[in-house]
Structure formats: structure tokens, C-alpha cells
C-alpha positions as CSV (number, residue, x, y, z in Angstrom):
1,M,66.0,25.2,9.2
2,R,66.6,28.9,10.0
3,M,64.1,30.0,7.3
4,M,61.5,27.5,8.5
5,G,61.9,28.9,12.0
6,E,61.4,32.4,10.9
7,M,58.2,31.2,8.9
8,W,56.8,29.5,11.9
9,A,57.3,32.6,14.0
10,K,55.5,34.9,11.5
11,L,52.7,32.4,11.4
12,G,52.4,32.4,15.1
13,S,52.6,36.2,15.3
14,M,49.8,36.4,12.8
15,V,47.5,33.9,14.6
16,A,48.1,35.9,17.9
17,S,47.2,39.2,16.2
18,V,44.0,37.7,14.7
19,M,43.1,36.2,18.2
20,F,43.6,39.6,19.7
21,M,41.7,41.4,17.0
22,S,38.9,39.0,17.5
23,A,38.8,39.5,21.3
24,V,38.8,43.3,20.8
25,F,36.1,42.8,18.3
26,R,33.9,40.6,20.4
27,D,34.5,42.5,23.7
28,F,34.8,46.2,23.0
29,L,32.7,46.8,20.0
30,P,28.8,47.5,20.6
31,V,26.4,44.9,19.8
32,Q,24.7,46.9,17.0
33,L,28.2,47.8,15.3
34,R,29.4,44.2,15.7
35,N,26.2,42.9,13.8
36,H,26.6,45.5,11.2
37,V,30.2,44.7,10.7
38,E,29.6,40.9,10.7
39,R,26.8,41.3,8.2
40,Y,29.2,43.0,5.8
41,I,31.8,40.4,6.3
42,H,29.4,37.8,5.3
43,K,28.4,39.6,2.2
44,L,32.1,40.0,1.3
45,A,32.7,36.2,2.0
46,N,29.5,35.4,-0.3
47,F,31.0,37.5,-2.9
48,F,34.0,35.3,-3.4
49,D,32.2,32.1,-2.5
50,P,30.1,30.7,-5.4
51,Y,28.7,27.9,-3.5
52,V,25.3,27.8,-1.9
53,Q,24.3,25.6,1.2
54,I,20.8,24.4,2.4
55,T,20.2,22.6,5.4
56,F,17.4,20.1,6.3
57,D,16.7,19.6,10.0
58,E,15.8,16.2,11.1
59,H,12.8,17.2,13.2
60,T,9.9,19.7,12.7
61,N,9.0,22.1,15.5
62,Q,5.9,20.0,16.1
63,F,6.6,17.9,19.1
64,R,10.0,16.8,17.8
65,K,8.2,14.8,14.9
66,Q,10.6,13.7,12.4
67,S,10.5,15.8,9.1
68,E,9.1,13.8,6.0
69,V,11.6,15.6,3.7
70,Y,14.5,14.7,6.0
71,S,13.3,10.9,5.8
72,A,13.0,11.0,2.2
73,I,16.5,12.5,1.7
74,Q,17.8,9.7,4.2
75,S,16.3,6.8,2.1
76,Y,17.5,8.5,-1.1
77,L,21.1,8.8,0.1
78,S,21.1,5.2,1.5
79,T,21.3,4.2,-2.3
80,K,24.1,6.5,-3.1
81,F,27.1,5.3,-0.8
82,S,30.5,5.0,-2.6
83,A,33.7,3.3,-1.5
84,R,34.9,6.5,-0.1
85,V,32.3,6.6,2.6
86,R,33.9,4.8,5.4
87,R,31.7,5.5,8.4
88,L,27.9,4.5,8.3
89,K,25.1,4.4,10.7
90,A,22.4,1.6,10.9
91,H,18.9,2.6,11.9
92,D,16.0,0.3,13.0
93,V,13.5,2.4,11.4
94,K,9.7,2.1,12.2
95,N,7.7,0.0,9.8
96,S,10.9,-0.8,7.8
97,K,11.5,-4.5,6.6
98,S,15.2,-4.0,7.1
99,L,17.9,-1.8,8.6
100,V,18.4,1.6,6.9
101,L,21.9,2.8,6.3
102,S,22.8,6.6,6.6
103,M,26.1,8.6,6.7
104,D,27.7,9.1,10.0
105,D,28.4,12.7,11.1
106,N,30.5,14.9,8.8
107,E,30.7,12.2,6.1
108,E,30.0,13.4,2.4
109,I,28.3,12.0,-0.5
110,A,28.5,13.5,-4.0
111,D,25.5,13.0,-6.2
112,E,25.2,13.6,-9.9
113,F,22.1,14.7,-11.4
114,Q,21.9,16.0,-15.2
115,G,25.7,16.3,-15.2
116,I,25.8,18.4,-12.3
117,T,27.3,17.3,-8.9
118,F,25.5,18.0,-5.7
119,S,27.3,17.5,-2.4
120,W,25.5,16.1,0.7
121,A,26.9,16.1,4.2
122,S,25.4,14.8,7.4
123,V,26.3,17.4,10.2
124,K,25.2,18.5,13.6
125,R,24.7,22.1,14.6
126,M,23.6,23.9,17.6
127,A,19.9,24.1,18.3
128,N,17.9,27.0,19.4
129,Q,16.5,26.4,22.9
130,T,12.9,27.0,23.4
131,S,11.5,28.2,26.6
132,F,9.4,25.2,27.4
133,S,9.1,21.8,26.1
134,I,7.8,18.6,27.5
135,Y,10.4,16.7,25.4
136,P,14.1,16.6,26.6
137,Q,16.0,18.5,23.9
138,S,19.8,18.4,23.0
139,N,21.9,21.1,22.3
140,E,22.7,19.8,18.9
141,K,20.5,19.3,16.0
142,K,21.1,16.8,13.3
143,C,20.7,17.8,9.6
144,Y,21.5,17.1,6.1
145,K,23.5,20.1,4.3
146,L,23.2,20.3,0.4
147,T,26.0,22.2,-1.1
148,F,25.9,23.3,-5.0
149,H,27.2,26.1,-7.3
150,R,25.0,29.1,-7.4
151,R,24.7,28.9,-11.1
152,Y,22.4,25.6,-10.7
153,R,20.0,27.2,-8.2
154,D,17.1,26.9,-10.7
155,I,17.9,23.3,-11.5
156,M,18.0,22.6,-7.8
157,T,14.7,24.2,-6.9
158,G,13.1,23.2,-10.1
159,S,13.7,19.4,-10.5
160,Y,16.7,18.1,-8.5
161,L,15.0,18.5,-5.1
162,D,11.7,17.1,-6.3
163,H,13.7,14.2,-7.8
164,V,15.3,13.4,-4.4
165,I,12.2,13.5,-2.4
166,K,10.1,11.5,-5.0
167,E,12.9,8.8,-5.1
168,G,13.3,8.7,-1.5
169,K,9.6,8.4,-0.8
170,A,9.5,5.4,-3.4
171,I,12.5,3.6,-1.8
172,S,10.9,3.9,1.7
173,A,7.6,2.6,0.3
174,S,9.2,-0.4,-1.3
175,N,11.3,-1.0,2.1
176,R,8.3,-0.6,4.5
177,Q,6.5,-3.4,6.0
178,R,2.9,-3.7,4.5
179,K,-0.1,-3.8,6.9
180,L,-3.5,-5.2,7.2
181,Y,-6.1,-2.9,8.8
182,I,-9.5,-3.6,10.3
183,N,-12.0,-0.9,11.3
184,N,-12.7,-0.4,14.9
185,P,-16.2,0.2,16.5
186,A,-16.9,4.0,16.7
187,E,-17.3,3.8,20.5
188,D,-13.3,3.2,20.6
189,W,-12.5,6.1,18.4
190,N,-12.3,8.6,21.4
191,S,-10.8,6.4,23.8
192,Y,-7.2,6.8,25.0
193,R,-5.0,6.3,21.9
194,G,-8.1,5.2,20.0
195,T,-8.0,5.1,16.4
196,K,-10.4,4.1,13.6
197,W,-8.3,1.4,12.3
198,S,-6.3,-1.4,14.0
199,H,-3.5,-3.1,12.0
200,I,-1.2,-6.1,12.0
201,V,2.0,-6.6,9.8
202,F,0.7,-8.1,6.4
203,E,3.1,-10.8,5.4
204,H,1.0,-12.7,2.8
205,P,3.5,-14.6,0.5
206,A,1.1,-14.5,-2.6
207,T,2.3,-13.0,-5.7
208,F,1.2,-12.9,-9.4
209,E,3.8,-15.3,-10.3
210,S,2.4,-18.0,-7.9
211,L,-1.2,-17.2,-8.7
212,A,-3.1,-20.0,-10.4
213,M,-5.0,-18.5,-13.4
214,D,-4.7,-18.0,-17.1
215,P,-1.3,-16.3,-18.0
216,K,-2.8,-13.8,-20.5
217,K,-5.5,-12.8,-18.0
218,K,-2.9,-12.4,-15.3
219,E,-0.8,-10.2,-17.6
220,E,-3.8,-8.0,-18.4
221,I,-4.5,-7.4,-14.6
222,I,-0.7,-6.7,-14.0
223,N,-0.7,-4.1,-16.8
224,D,-3.8,-2.4,-15.4
225,L,-2.5,-2.1,-12.1
226,I,0.9,-0.8,-13.2
227,K,-1.0,1.9,-15.4
228,F,-3.1,2.9,-12.6
229,S,0.0,3.5,-10.3
230,K,1.6,5.6,-13.0
231,G,-1.8,7.5,-13.8
232,K,-1.6,10.5,-11.4
233,E,-1.4,13.0,-14.3
234,Y,-3.8,11.1,-16.6
235,Y,-6.5,11.1,-13.9
236,A,-6.1,14.9,-13.1
237,K,-6.3,15.7,-17.1
238,I,-9.6,13.7,-17.5
239,G,-11.0,15.1,-14.2
240,K,-11.5,11.9,-12.3
241,A,-10.5,10.9,-8.8
242,W,-7.2,8.9,-8.8
243,K,-8.9,5.6,-7.8
244,R,-9.9,2.4,-9.4
245,G,-12.6,-0.2,-8.6
246,Y,-12.1,-4.0,-8.9
247,L,-14.9,-6.4,-8.6
248,L,-13.7,-10.0,-8.1
249,Y,-16.3,-12.7,-8.4
250,G,-16.5,-16.5,-8.7
251,P,-17.4,-19.6,-6.7
252,P,-15.7,-20.1,-3.3
253,G,-12.1,-21.4,-3.3
254,T,-11.2,-19.6,-6.7
255,G,-8.6,-17.3,-5.1
256,K,-10.3,-14.0,-4.6
257,S,-8.6,-13.2,-1.2
258,T,-5.3,-14.5,-2.7
259,M,-5.7,-12.1,-5.7
260,I,-5.9,-9.2,-3.1
261,A,-2.9,-10.3,-1.3
262,A,-0.9,-10.6,-4.9
263,I,-2.1,-7.0,-5.6
264,S,-0.9,-5.6,-2.4
265,N,2.5,-7.2,-2.8
266,L,2.9,-6.0,-6.5
267,M,1.8,-2.5,-5.7
268,N,3.3,-2.2,-2.2
269,Y,-0.1,-1.0,-0.9
270,D,-1.6,-1.5,2.5
271,V,-5.0,-3.4,2.8
272,Y,-7.9,-1.9,4.7
273,D,-10.5,-4.7,5.2
274,L,-13.8,-2.7,5.7
275,E,-16.3,-4.7,7.6
276,L,-19.6,-3.0,6.9
277,T,-21.5,-4.7,9.8
278,Q,-19.3,-2.9,12.3
279,V,-20.1,0.6,10.6
280,K,-23.1,2.3,12.4
281,D,-24.1,4.7,9.5
282,N,-23.1,6.5,6.4
283,T,-21.4,9.4,8.3
284,E,-19.1,6.8,10.1
285,L,-18.4,5.2,6.8
286,R,-17.1,8.5,5.3
287,K,-15.0,9.2,8.4
288,L,-13.5,5.7,7.8
289,L,-12.7,6.5,4.2
290,I,-11.1,9.8,5.1
291,D,-8.8,8.1,7.3
292,T,-7.4,5.8,4.8
293,P,-4.1,7.2,3.0
294,S,-3.0,6.9,-0.5
295,K,-1.4,3.7,-1.7
296,S,-4.0,1.6,-0.1
297,I,-6.6,-1.1,-1.1
298,I,-10.0,-0.7,0.6
299,V,-11.5,-4.2,0.6
300,I,-15.2,-5.2,1.2
301,E,-15.3,-9.0,0.9
302,D,-18.6,-10.8,0.2
303,I,-20.2,-7.5,-0.5
304,D,-23.5,-9.7,-1.1
305,C,-23.4,-10.8,2.6
306,S,-22.2,-7.6,4.3
307,L,-25.5,-5.8,4.4
308,D,-28.8,-5.8,2.6
309,L,-27.6,-3.7,-0.3
310,T,-29.2,-5.6,-3.0
311,G,-32.9,-4.8,-2.9
312,Q,-33.1,-1.2,-1.8
313,R,-33.5,0.1,-5.3
314,K,-36.1,-2.5,-6.5
315,K,-39.9,-2.3,-6.3
316,K,-41.2,-3.8,-3.1
317,K,-43.3,-6.7,-3.3
318,D,-46.9,-7.2,-2.1
319,E,-47.6,-6.7,1.6
320,E,-49.0,-10.2,2.3
321,D,-45.9,-11.2,4.4
322,K,-45.0,-7.7,5.9
323,E,-45.8,-8.9,9.5
324,E,-43.5,-11.7,9.3
325,K,-40.7,-9.5,7.8
326,D,-41.4,-6.9,10.6
327,S,-41.0,-9.9,13.2
328,V,-37.8,-11.0,11.7
329,R,-36.3,-7.6,11.5
330,K,-37.4,-6.8,15.3
331,K,-35.8,-10.0,16.5
332,R,-32.5,-9.2,14.6
333,E,-32.4,-5.8,16.0
334,D,-32.9,-7.0,19.6
335,Q,-29.9,-9.5,19.1
336,E,-27.6,-6.5,17.9
337,N,-27.6,-3.5,20.3
338,K,-26.6,-1.1,17.2
339,P,-27.4,-2.6,13.9
340,S,-25.8,-0.9,10.9
341,K,-27.6,1.8,9.1
342,V,-25.4,2.0,6.1
343,T,-27.4,2.2,3.0
344,L,-26.6,1.6,-0.8
345,S,-26.7,5.3,-1.5
346,G,-24.2,5.9,1.3
347,L,-21.9,3.3,-0.1
348,L,-22.3,4.6,-3.5
349,N,-21.2,8.1,-2.4
350,V,-18.2,6.8,-0.7
351,I,-16.8,4.9,-3.7
352,D,-18.0,7.1,-6.5
353,G,-19.2,10.3,-5.0
354,I,-17.6,13.7,-3.9
355,W,-16.1,11.8,-0.9
356,S,-14.3,9.5,-3.1
357,A,-12.0,12.2,-4.3
358,C,-10.5,12.8,-0.5
359,G,-7.2,11.4,-1.2
360,G,-5.7,9.6,-4.2
361,E,-4.0,6.3,-5.6
362,R,-6.4,3.9,-3.9
363,L,-8.0,0.6,-5.1
364,I,-11.5,-0.3,-4.1
365,V,-12.1,-3.9,-4.2
366,F,-15.4,-5.8,-3.8
367,T,-15.5,-9.7,-3.7
368,T,-18.7,-11.9,-4.1
369,N,-19.6,-15.5,-4.8
370,Y,-22.9,-14.4,-6.4
371,V,-22.5,-11.4,-8.8
372,D,-26.0,-11.7,-10.0
373,K,-27.4,-10.7,-6.6
374,L,-25.6,-7.4,-6.5
375,D,-27.4,-4.2,-7.5
376,P,-26.4,-3.0,-11.0
377,A,-25.9,0.5,-9.6
378,L,-23.2,-0.9,-7.3
379,I,-21.1,-2.7,-9.8
380,R,-21.6,-0.4,-13.1
381,R,-18.5,0.7,-14.9
382,G,-17.0,3.9,-13.2
383,R,-17.5,2.4,-9.7
384,M,-16.2,-1.1,-10.2
385,D,-14.1,-0.4,-13.3
386,K,-12.8,-3.8,-13.9
387,H,-14.8,-7.1,-13.5
388,I,-12.4,-10.0,-12.9
389,E,-13.9,-13.5,-12.9
390,L,-12.1,-16.1,-11.0
391,S,-13.6,-19.4,-12.2
392,Y,-12.7,-23.1,-11.7
393,C,-9.4,-24.5,-12.4
394,C,-8.1,-24.6,-16.0
395,F,-5.2,-26.5,-17.4
396,E,-2.9,-23.3,-17.4
397,A,-3.9,-22.6,-13.8
398,F,-3.0,-26.3,-12.9
399,K,0.4,-26.1,-14.5
400,V,1.1,-23.1,-12.2
401,L,-0.1,-25.1,-9.1
402,A,2.1,-28.1,-10.1
403,R,5.2,-26.0,-10.5
404,N,4.3,-24.3,-7.1
405,Y,3.6,-27.6,-5.2
406,L,5.6,-30.2,-6.8
407,G,8.3,-28.4,-8.7
408,L,7.1,-30.0,-12.1
409,E,7.0,-28.3,-15.5
410,M,5.8,-31.3,-17.4
411,H,4.8,-34.9,-16.5
412,E,3.2,-37.7,-18.6
413,L,0.0,-37.4,-16.4
414,F,-0.5,-33.9,-17.3
415,E,-2.5,-34.6,-20.6
416,R,-5.0,-36.8,-18.5
417,I,-5.3,-34.1,-16.1
418,G,-6.0,-31.5,-18.5
419,R,-8.7,-33.5,-20.2
420,L,-10.4,-34.2,-16.8
421,L,-10.3,-30.5,-15.9
422,G,-12.0,-29.6,-19.1
423,E,-14.8,-31.9,-18.1
424,T,-14.9,-31.3,-14.4
425,D,-15.5,-28.2,-12.2
426,M,-12.9,-28.2,-9.6
427,T,-11.7,-24.9,-7.8
428,P,-7.9,-24.2,-7.6
429,A,-8.1,-24.7,-4.0
430,D,-9.4,-28.1,-4.2
431,V,-6.7,-28.9,-6.9
432,A,-3.8,-27.4,-4.6
433,E,-5.2,-29.5,-1.7
434,N,-4.8,-32.7,-3.8
435,L,-1.3,-31.7,-5.0
436,M,-0.1,-31.1,-1.6
437,P,2.0,-34.1,-0.4
438,K,0.7,-35.5,2.8
439,S,3.7,-37.2,4.0
440,D,7.5,-37.4,3.4
441,V,7.1,-40.6,1.5
442,E,4.5,-39.1,-1.1
443,D,6.2,-38.3,-4.2
444,A,5.1,-36.0,-7.0
445,E,3.6,-38.8,-9.2
446,S,1.5,-40.0,-6.4
447,C,0.2,-36.6,-5.8
448,L,-0.8,-36.2,-9.4
449,K,-2.6,-39.8,-9.1
450,N,-4.4,-38.3,-6.2
451,L,-5.6,-35.4,-8.1
452,I,-6.8,-37.7,-11.0
453,E,-8.9,-39.8,-8.4
454,A,-10.5,-36.7,-7.0
455,L,-11.3,-35.4,-10.5
456,E,-12.9,-38.6,-11.6
457,A,-14.9,-38.8,-8.3
458,A,-16.0,-35.2,-9.0
459,K,-17.0,-36.1,-12.6
460,E,-19.0,-39.1,-11.3
461,E,-20.7,-37.0,-8.6
462,A,-21.5,-34.3,-11.1
463,K,-23.0,-37.0,-13.7
464,I,-25.1,-38.4,-10.8
465,K,-26.4,-35.0,-9.6
466,A,-27.2,-34.1,-13.3
467,E,-29.3,-37.2,-13.8
468,E,-31.0,-36.6,-10.4
469,E,-31.9,-33.0,-11.4
470,A,-33.1,-34.2,-14.8
471,Q,-35.3,-36.7,-13.2
472,Q,-36.8,-34.2,-10.8
473,K,-37.4,-31.9,-13.8
474,A,-39.1,-34.6,-15.7
475,E,-41.3,-35.5,-12.6
476,K,-42.2,-31.8,-12.2
477,D,-43.1,-31.4,-15.8
478,E,-45.2,-34.5,-15.6
479,I,-47.1,-33.2,-12.7
480,L,-47.8,-29.9,-14.6
481,N,-48.9,-31.6,-17.6
482,A,-51.3,-33.8,-15.5
483,E,-52.6,-30.6,-14.0
484,K,-53.3,-29.1,-17.2
485,E,-55.0,-31.9,-18.6
486,A,-57.4,-32.0,-15.5
């Protein structure tokens, strides 16, 4: 006990001496000399300490905007928690589908990369006070502190930090809520808080698994999309903008819009529904394109009906009905205060010209019910790289719908339905409507029988229509022959 008391007395004396020397150093040494001594003390400490520390502040200096790097690190570390981390914080992050967990202050996480351990800590440090700010500032600034051995500096700067940021952004993208955008009229762009695009949360449940189409065709589209999402280096190598065009065509009700929703859910891309009739001219169209970020799907539905883009590259007809056309055009312009002046060439430049390279990782999707009406220059390969026909319901697509709507993998009525689908044109939308139970007492078999009745009725209707058309053709041919004989 006596030795312990002597030890504590010596320790107390040493602490008192250090405090006294510190007070003398702080109060009596000139500032320049004090800074000079502190600099050498830090150098001496660094000589014996082999570890390097890097801090990543939560906010940038631009109006307290959260740093993208800090956000990426936060998302990355949210997947690295171990049982030793006892204190966590939950954040309601904007645009995220769920709460994001992060370390509480002064907690640490060890992350292993290529056999090297990197230590992360969430800390607070004193902030530098600015002379003026419209935002209230705290004396403390949150940051992440990365600690590693100095021999791994090259690995940290060369690959580890890139790995953290890339993975963090990917995690943020997978967790965020997808949005559906529509373009605003140009008059609203400069208004208070006006933007070029308005959005809502996009929560369409469609997936490729639930999509009613041939499985081989479905797999081909999925593989093409995944290859595109991983093709940044490849597109740079071949000298093309990182974009891809999809043309979806087929009769109404064949699932073109559902296909777009399934692509969005697979790729985690936002959808930008571009309404061309709301775009004043080509310049406005370019501005809208520039304002769309990467990882987005730019959609123009019913491209054949959006604007008159089909005949501008064809030779004009005779001028015999010119006055009538001018009258119709004038009437239309009187009804619309500012008719769109978007041209075919302007649209082509946006999707495949110089302006198409402003941004990367974007899909451009056109839909149409009548592909033959479109100008060949609009849908050629290189602009619409992949043409996808969504046609009438086949037996494989029916089986997907039966599984989705009725939970059936097989039934004795499937064979009969398959035969009728091969003889009758019915869209997946119509098939789905007949498979959907209309009441609680309606079971799966009765729904299949409803579909059979609908297919037989459609078959009979098609037969009658074909006979009428054949009769009309015969009568027309008879009249033409009579005119020739006369």
C-alpha cells in the first residue's frame, strides 16, 4: 500500500508538472515561437506514429449541401456493421425507401479490403466559423475519419476509396425510391422554384417475372439491359455515347407500358415521360434532355401520334388540296396558343446527335401501335438499337398470366386454351381481364372457362369479319371487271 501511495504521488506530481509547463508554453511563449514548436512536436509524433488519418466532412461549403462522398461512405458503411457496434443512428434519408442506419458518434468499424484493415470512425470536430451565413451553423461538424497504415497509402488512393464510393452509390441507388417525371411547359421554368420536370413516386409493381411474354424473348431483353448497364468502358472504347434505344411496337394492350415499368424496376432507373406536344421547339427539347441525369429512361409513348414526324422527309403530294390543308392547319393553330415546332431533325439530333452525349447510362424508349407509319430515319439501328415486337398473347405468355392471376402452373383446360390462342388474336390485356376473378365465389376453373368463352367468341367474330371482307373484295373485283369490259 505504501508503494502504491508513492506511485500515485509521483504520477500526480508529473501531471501537475505537465499542466504547469503547458500553461507556461501557452501563456508566455510568443505566438510565432509557439507555432514553430508545435510544428516540430507534430513532426516528431508523426515520425513515431505509422498511421494516417483522412476526414470526410458531412457538408460542402456550398450552402451546407451534403457531400456526395459523405453520403456514399454512409451508405457503404451501413452494410459493414458488426456485433461490436452497439450504438447506431437511424436516418430518414430523402428519396430512400427505408431508414438508413449509420454509426453513432465515436463508434468505429473495421473494414477489410484486399487483406488490409481500414478503420472508420464517426466523429465530431470543431467547425471553422464563417463571417456570414444565412444558415444557422453549429460549432461542431460531423465527419467520417478513415485510419490506415501509411504503407497502404497507394492502395487507399488507387483502389480502396474508389471501391467505397462506387459501392456506396450503388447501394444508395438500389435503396432510393424511383420517380416518374413529366416535362413542364417552358413558361413555368423561370417561376419560383420552377423546374423543367415534375415528378411523383413511381411504384409500379411490374417485373420481368410477371411480364406475359415468351420466356426466351424475355431472357434476351434482360441480358441486353444488364450488358448495357455494365458497358461504360465498352462504349468509351468504341467511341459511342453510353445510351441505348428501344422501340416497342405492337397492337394496343400488348404490354408496352408495362414493359417500361419492368425495365425501370430491373435497372433502378427513373422514368422521364417526354410529352412532345408540350415542347415548344428544338431548343427547348435539347434543354430538357440536358436536364435528365444518368440512370434514366427517356420515354416517348405513341411516337406516331405525338407530332407529325412521319412525312417530313417524304416528297410532297400534288398541290390540289393545299388550300384545304392550310385551312385545317390554321384552325389547329387557333385552338392551340403555342403549337409545338419540334421537327424530325431536331428529335434525331437529340437522340443520336452531338447532344445525345450530354450524360451517360440512359435508355431512350419509343412506343408505337403502328411501326409502319414511322419515318425509317427515326427507327434505324443506332437510334433505336433494339426493336421489340409485343404481339398477341401466346401460350407461354398465357401460362405466366395464369400463374400470376390464379396461382396455376397446370390445368386440364390449358391444352384447349393453347389451341384457341393459336387460332385467335387476343391481347395479353384481354386475356388477363378474363382470368381475373370477378367475385369471391369465382374459382380458378370458372375463370379459365370464361377465357375459353371469350376466345371462342373472338374466333367466331374474326371468322365473320373475314367473310365480310372477302365478300366486299369480291364485289369490288366484280365492279372493276365490269368497268374494264365496258
